[in-house]
C-alpha positions as CSV (number, residue, x, y, z in Angstrom):
1,M,10.0,7.3,11.1
2,I,12.6,8.2,13.8
3,P,12.1,4.8,15.6
4,V,12.3,3.1,12.2
5,S,15.8,4.7,11.6
6,I,16.9,3.7,15.1
7,I,15.7,0.1,14.9
8,I,17.3,-0.4,11.4
9,K,20.6,1.1,12.6
10,I,20.6,-1.3,15.7
11,L,19.9,-4.3,13.4
12,Q,22.7,-3.2,11.2
13,E,25.3,-2.7,14.0
14,T,24.4,-6.0,15.7
15,N,24.6,-7.9,12.4
16,A,20.9,-9.1,12.9
17,M,20.0,-8.4,9.3
18,P,21.2,-11.7,8.0
19,F,19.1,-13.5,10.6
20,I,16.0,-11.6,9.7
21,S,16.6,-12.1,6.0
22,Q,16.9,-15.8,6.4
23,I,13.5,-16.0,8.1
24,F,11.8,-14.2,5.3
25,E,13.8,-15.6,2.4
26,P,11.2,-18.3,1.5
27,L,8.7,-15.5,1.0
28,M,11.0,-13.1,-1.0
29,H,12.6,-15.7,-3.3
30,P,9.4,-16.4,-5.3
31,L,9.0,-12.6,-5.8
32,G,12.5,-12.4,-7.3
33,L,13.5,-10.1,-4.5
34,P,16.6,-10.1,-2.3
35,S,15.6,-11.5,1.3
36,E,16.7,-8.3,2.8
37,M,13.7,-6.5,1.1
38,S,11.5,-8.2,3.6
39,L,12.6,-5.6,6.1
40,V,11.1,-2.9,3.9
41,W,7.8,-4.8,3.6
42,V,7.4,-5.5,7.2
43,T,8.5,-1.9,8.2
44,S,5.8,-0.5,5.8
45,M,3.1,-2.6,7.4
46,L,4.0,-1.7,10.9
47,S,4.7,2.0,10.3
48,N,3.8,3.6,6.9
49,I,5.1,4.0,3.3
50,Y,7.7,6.5,4.4
51,G,9.0,4.2,7.0
52,G,9.4,1.6,4.3
53,I,11.2,4.2,2.1
54,L,13.6,4.8,5.0
55,A,14.3,1.1,5.4
56,L,14.8,0.8,1.7
57,S,17.3,3.6,1.7
58,S,19.4,2.0,4.4
59,I,19.8,-1.3,2.7
60,Y,19.5,-0.5,-1.0
61,A,23.3,0.3,-1.5
62,N,24.2,-3.4,-1.0
63,N,20.9,-4.7,-2.5
64,P,20.2,-2.8,-5.9
65,L,17.1,-3.5,-7.7
66,T,15.9,-3.7,-11.3
67,M,12.8,-1.7,-12.3
68,A,10.9,-5.0,-12.3
69,Q,12.0,-5.8,-8.8
70,M,11.3,-2.3,-7.6
71,T,7.8,-2.5,-9.1
72,T,7.1,-5.8,-7.4
73,L,8.4,-4.5,-4.0
74,T,6.4,-1.3,-4.1
75,T,3.2,-3.1,-5.1
76,L,3.7,-5.1,-1.9
77,I,4.0,-1.9,0.0
78,L,1.0,-0.2,-1.7
79,F,-1.3,-3.3,-0.7
80,A,0.0,-3.6,2.8
81,H,1.1,-0.4,4.7
82,T,0.0,1.5,7.8
83,L,-1.9,-1.7,9.0
84,L,-1.8,-0.6,12.6
85,I,-4.0,2.5,11.8
86,E,-5.9,1.5,8.7
87,I,-7.1,-2.0,9.9
88,P,-8.5,-0.5,13.1
89,I,-10.4,2.1,11.0
90,C,-12.1,-0.8,9.0
91,K,-12.7,-2.6,12.4
92,K,-14.4,0.6,13.7
93,A,-16.7,0.6,10.6
94,G,-17.7,-2.9,11.6
95,T,-15.6,-5.3,9.5
96,K,-13.8,-8.2,11.1
97,I,-10.0,-8.0,11.1
98,L,-9.1,-11.2,9.5
99,P,-10.8,-10.6,6.1
100,I,-9.2,-7.2,5.6
101,F,-5.8,-8.5,6.7
102,L,-6.1,-11.4,4.1
103,I,-7.2,-8.9,1.4
104,R,-4.3,-6.6,2.1
105,V,-1.4,-8.9,3.0
106,V,-2.1,-12.2,1.2
107,G,-3.8,-10.5,-1.7
108,G,-0.9,-8.2,-2.1
109,Y,1.6,-11.0,-2.0
110,V,-0.3,-13.0,-4.6
111,F,-0.5,-9.8,-6.8
112,A,3.3,-9.3,-6.5
113,L,3.9,-12.9,-7.3
114,I,1.9,-12.6,-10.5
115,L,3.6,-9.4,-11.4
116,N,7.0,-10.9,-11.0
117,L,6.1,-13.9,-13.2
118,I,4.9,-11.6,-15.9
119,Y,8.0,-9.3,-15.9
120,S,10.4,-12.3,-15.7
121,S,8.6,-14.1,-18.5
122,L,8.7,-11.2,-20.8
123,G,12.1,-10.1,-19.7
124,V,11.1,-6.4,-19.3
125,F,12.2,-3.7,-17.0
126,Q,15.5,-5.4,-16.2
127,N,17.4,-2.3,-16.0
128,Q,19.0,-1.5,-12.6
129,I,17.7,1.7,-11.0
130,A,19.3,4.3,-8.7
131,I,17.3,5.9,-5.8
132,P,18.0,8.9,-3.7
133,M,18.8,9.0,0.1
134,L,21.1,6.0,0.1
135,T,23.0,5.4,3.3
136,P,26.6,4.4,2.8
137,D,28.3,1.8,5.0
138,N,30.6,2.4,7.8
139,L,29.4,5.8,8.8
140,S,30.2,7.3,12.2
141,L,27.2,7.6,14.5
142,G,27.2,11.4,14.1
143,N,27.4,11.3,10.3
144,W,24.6,8.7,10.3
145,A,22.3,10.9,12.4
146,L,23.0,13.9,10.1
147,L,22.2,11.8,7.0
148,E,18.9,10.5,8.6
149,V,17.9,14.1,9.4
150,R,18.6,14.9,5.7
151,K,16.3,12.0,4.7
152,Y,13.6,13.4,7.0
153,I,13.8,16.7,5.3
154,I,13.6,15.2,1.9
155,I,10.7,13.1,2.7
156,A,8.9,16.1,4.3
157,L,9.5,18.0,1.0
158,I,8.1,15.0,-0.9
159,V,5.0,14.9,1.2
160,L,4.5,18.7,0.8
161,S,4.9,18.5,-2.9
162,L,2.3,15.6,-3.1
163,I,-0.1,17.5,-0.9
164,I,0.2,20.6,-3.2
165,T,-0.2,18.4,-6.3
166,L,-3.3,16.8,-4.9
167,D,-4.7,20.4,-4.0
168,I,-4.1,21.6,-7.5
169,L,-5.6,18.6,-9.1
170,E,-8.7,19.1,-7.0
171,R,-8.9,22.7,-7.7
172,I,-8.7,22.2,-11.5
173,K,-11.3,19.4,-11.2
174,V,-9.0,16.6,-12.4
175,I,-9.9,14.4,-9.2
176,S,-13.5,14.9,-10.1
177,I,-13.0,13.8,-13.6
178,I,-11.2,10.7,-12.3
179,N,-14.1,9.9,-10.0
180,K,-16.5,10.3,-12.8
181,L,-14.4,7.8,-15.0
182,L,-14.2,5.3,-12.1
183,Y,-17.9,5.7,-11.2
184,P,-19.4,3.3,-13.8
185,I,-16.7,0.7,-13.1
186,I,-17.2,0.7,-9.4
187,K,-21.0,0.7,-9.8
188,L,-20.7,-2.4,-11.8
189,L,-19.3,-4.2,-8.7
190,G,-22.6,-3.8,-7.1
191,I,-21.5,-1.2,-4.4
192,S,-24.5,0.7,-3.1
193,E,-25.2,4.3,-4.2
194,K,-25.0,5.1,-0.5
195,V,-21.3,4.3,-0.1
196,L,-20.2,4.7,-3.8
197,P,-19.2,8.4,-3.5
198,L,-17.3,7.7,-0.3
199,T,-15.6,4.8,-2.0
200,L,-14.4,7.0,-4.8
201,I,-13.0,9.6,-2.4
202,G,-11.1,6.8,-0.6
203,M,-9.7,5.6,-3.8
204,T,-8.4,9.0,-4.8
205,L,-7.5,10.4,-1.4
206,G,-6.7,7.4,0.8
207,L,-8.3,4.6,2.9
208,A,-8.0,6.5,6.2
209,Y,-9.9,9.5,4.7
210,G,-12.6,7.3,2.9
211,G,-12.9,4.9,5.8
212,G,-13.4,7.8,8.3
213,L,-16.2,9.1,6.0
214,I,-17.8,5.7,5.9
215,I,-17.7,5.4,9.6
216,T,-19.4,8.7,10.0
217,E,-22.1,8.0,7.2
218,S,-22.8,4.5,8.8
219,K,-23.9,6.1,12.0
220,Q,-26.2,8.7,10.3
221,K,-27.7,6.5,7.4
222,D,-29.0,3.0,7.1
223,I,-26.1,1.4,5.2
224,S,-25.9,-2.4,5.1
225,S,-23.1,-4.4,6.4
226,K,-22.5,-5.8,2.9
227,D,-22.1,-2.4,1.4
228,I,-19.7,-1.3,4.1
229,F,-17.5,-4.3,3.7
230,L,-17.4,-4.2,-0.1
231,S,-16.5,-0.5,0.0
232,L,-13.6,-1.1,2.5
233,A,-12.5,-4.2,0.6
234,L,-12.1,-2.2,-2.5
235,L,-10.2,0.4,-0.7
236,S,-8.0,-2.0,0.9
237,L,-7.0,-3.2,-2.6
238,F,-6.9,0.2,-4.3
239,H,-6.6,3.5,-2.6
240,S,-4.8,6.8,-2.7
241,I,-4.2,6.0,-6.4
242,I,-2.7,9.5,-7.1
243,E,-0.4,10.2,-4.1
244,D,0.9,6.8,-3.5
245,S,1.3,5.8,-7.1
246,L,3.3,9.0,-7.8
247,L,5.5,8.2,-4.9
248,M,6.4,4.8,-6.0
249,I,6.9,5.8,-9.6
250,G,9.3,8.4,-8.1
251,L,11.3,5.6,-6.6
252,G,11.8,3.9,-10.1
253,A,8.8,1.6,-10.2
254,S,6.9,1.2,-13.6
255,W,3.4,2.7,-13.9
256,T,2.3,-0.6,-15.7
257,G,2.4,-2.4,-12.3
258,I,1.9,0.3,-9.9
259,F,-1.3,1.6,-11.5
260,L,-2.5,-0.2,-14.6
261,F,-2.1,-3.9,-13.7
262,R,-3.0,-3.1,-10.0
263,F,-6.2,-1.5,-11.0
264,V,-7.2,-4.4,-13.4
265,V,-6.4,-7.0,-10.8
266,S,-8.2,-5.3,-8.0
267,I,-11.4,-5.0,-10.0
268,L,-11.1,-8.7,-11.0
269,A,-10.5,-9.6,-7.3
270,M,-13.5,-7.5,-6.2
271,F,-15.8,-9.5,-8.5
272,V,-14.7,-12.7,-6.6
273,I,-15.0,-11.0,-3.3
274,V,-18.6,-9.8,-4.2
275,K,-19.6,-13.5,-5.0
276,L,-18.2,-14.7,-1.8
277,V,-20.0,-12.0,0.3
278,N,-23.2,-12.8,-1.6
279,K,-22.9,-16.5,-0.7
280,L,-21.5,-16.3,2.9
281,P,-23.3,-15.3,6.1
282,V,-22.5,-11.7,7.0
283,K,-21.0,-12.9,10.4
284,Y,-17.9,-14.1,8.4
285,F,-16.9,-10.6,7.4
286,M,-18.8,-8.2,9.8
287,S,-18.9,-8.0,13.6
288,T,-22.1,-9.0,15.2
289,S,-22.9,-5.5,16.1
290,R,-23.0,-4.6,12.4
291,S,-24.6,-7.8,11.1
292,K,-27.7,-6.7,9.5
């Protein structure tokens, strides 16, 4: 996150923000978002969710969002973040990069587009929201550095609280209950029993964790390429449903888009993906070493 802070500061001091915003404006305008929010999206993809939050805190003062806009933006982040780590994990499991990239980036954009159309048509969640950790303009370099350190501490406390929350939920069997509720729905998609438990773990705890388990299991058991791809495709659409969802709701996003609508659309998208995978040769979505 430290490089993210420095890069954003350089962009602000060199007045490069407007130039970057103009490049991405055609993508942000259909989503009902200020063009400056493209920096948050790109930062999240190249670093992680917390890097995106840092970017958001640095530009939010001049670009406030409504709850509907915040929900649209945060769904973009939830679909496509930490790509430099999570896509290689999928690749190591045998999937090709392009299909996973399209699912996460293009799929996330289409989802955000639909969500914005729904919110704008219904006229809901149009109240402007405030977020913590804003960076005021015209700070001296020293004051800016102190404020960034304060942000790091706040984010560290947020991460700690989320880890504690997840641990408590696991100890009181809430995560097990969630997995049992998801089990029949995920099984309906045709995902094999061999990877179904690992898929459920990834959905609740994260793609990196679930993907890592799938890599290990695929070396020890005879798991088909189709099952590996379908599992990772679902995790690409819908993972870390507790931690990441709570984080985005904490920023002011609505649970209706962050959790409910995202879950429904992800399941519907998976039915389409399953049909495509069943019709296409395995070479289109898996590397030759895993084509079986």
